[in-house]
Residue, then its C-alpha position, 0 to 999 in steps of 0.5 A: x666592801x674590804x681589802x682582802x683578809x688582814x688580820x695578820x697585819x695587826x698579828x704581825x704589828x704585834x709580834x714585831x712590837x714584842x707583844x705589846x704594841x703602842x697605840x698614840x695618846x689623847x688626840x684632843x689633848x694634843x691639838x689643845x696644847x697647840x692651841x686649836x680650840x675644839x670645845x664643840x660638838x664635833x670635838x677634835x674633829x672639828x680640826x678636820x674642817x678648821x685646821x687639817x694640817x695640825x691634825x697631820x702635825x700631831x700623828x707625826x708627833x706621835x709617831x716620833x714618840x714611838x706609837x705603833x698605831x695612829x688612831x684618825x681623828x674621826x672619833x666624833x666626826x658623823x654624818x649627822x654631826x656634819x650636815x647639823x653644821x650645814x654641810x652637805x653629804x658630800x662634804x661630810x664624806x669627803x671629811x670622814x675619808x680626810x680623817x683616814x688619808x691625814x693619818x696615812x700620809x703622816x705615817x707614810x712620811x714618817x716611815x719614808x724618813x726613818x726606815x733606813x736610817x741605821x739605829x732606828x727601830x721604829x715599826x711601820x705603824x698602822x692606821x686605825x680608823x676611829x668610830x665613836x659611839x653614838x653617845x659620843x655623837x650625841x655629845x651629851x655624856x651618854x657614852x659613859x652612862x650607856x643610857x640612850x633611851x627607849x627609842x634607840x634600838x639595835x637597827x637605828x645604831x646600825x643605821x647610825x654607824x652604817x655609811x660612816x663605816x662604809x666610808x672609813x673603810x673605802x678611805x683605806x685604813x688598816x683596821x677599824x677602832x670602835x671606841x667608848x662603846x657603852x652598852x651591849x646594844x651597841x657592841x652588837x650593833x657594831x658586831x653585826x655591822x661588820x658581818x653585814x658589811x663583810x669587812x675584811x680588816x681587823x677591828x677592835x671594839x673597846x668599851x668604857x667603864x665608870x665603876x671598874x666592873x661593868x660597862x657604863x650601862x651596868x651590864x657586865x663586861x662578860x655579857x658583852x664580850x659573849x657577843x664579841x668572841x662569837x665573831x671572827x670580824x673582831x680581832x681585839x677587845x679592850x677599854x678606853x676613856x677609862x681612869x687608869x686605877x681601873x686598868x690592872x683589874x679590867x684587864x685580869x678580868x678581859x683575860x678570864x673572858x677572852x682569848x682575843x687580843x686586849x686594847x687599853x688606853x685610859x684618860x687621864x683619871x678625870x671625869x667628864x661632865x656632858x652638860x658642862x662639857x668639861x672635865x672634872x678632877x676625879x678625888x679617888x685617882x689623885x687619892x691614889x698617886 
């Protein structure tokens, strides 16, 4: 499986962008700004079923705003999640493919429009297929605790991610984005899957953090990065969906722990309540601004 050695795609984009490429912004937030109702276990992936054209519109909006990388709407799109909603296996896989195709179509449309316009300095964006954590599928907030329970082991996590990974890669993205990984075990599962499936496109693995020091599980980032640093399949590492006031210190920490590129995309500073299914204001963040 794979599309040839694409590591240079990411490296070339970063170089063209002056050493710092821009990822798009909060996808669900932008969907909601257009009136989408996504209070659902599928979250933003619900629009793959109900309003795929809105997904493409949001991709285009981020491209117009200067995004160098589009992240697909597949973060919470999982085969078990689609099956639970009564879709067939084929329908679920088709929706995963659609998440990539919508982003690619938006990218190609935008690039064809602006590539020859004098004075425009956009880069041709890359499409990153989003692979959310096991906790994101559970939709219980465990991506912010890393507590999956004793019955969840390495093999179960690999089994959970494997088919989605295969389908997304076959759909033709430029790279893979493993997002909101909360513990060392799931990081290990992602790395082993990349090796076992012989993935030939670049990938990044991003953790979340609730204390600004460690992974949500309480494991140190050193423990987690020791696994990632050994893999040539992981081209970048980073932090996502963590409060902005954690980011500077975490980037400094990550620079000491790895020579890989560092990916950063924080949230708004709010705290996710997995039971109430809503974001709560973080007093600490607003005390700082």
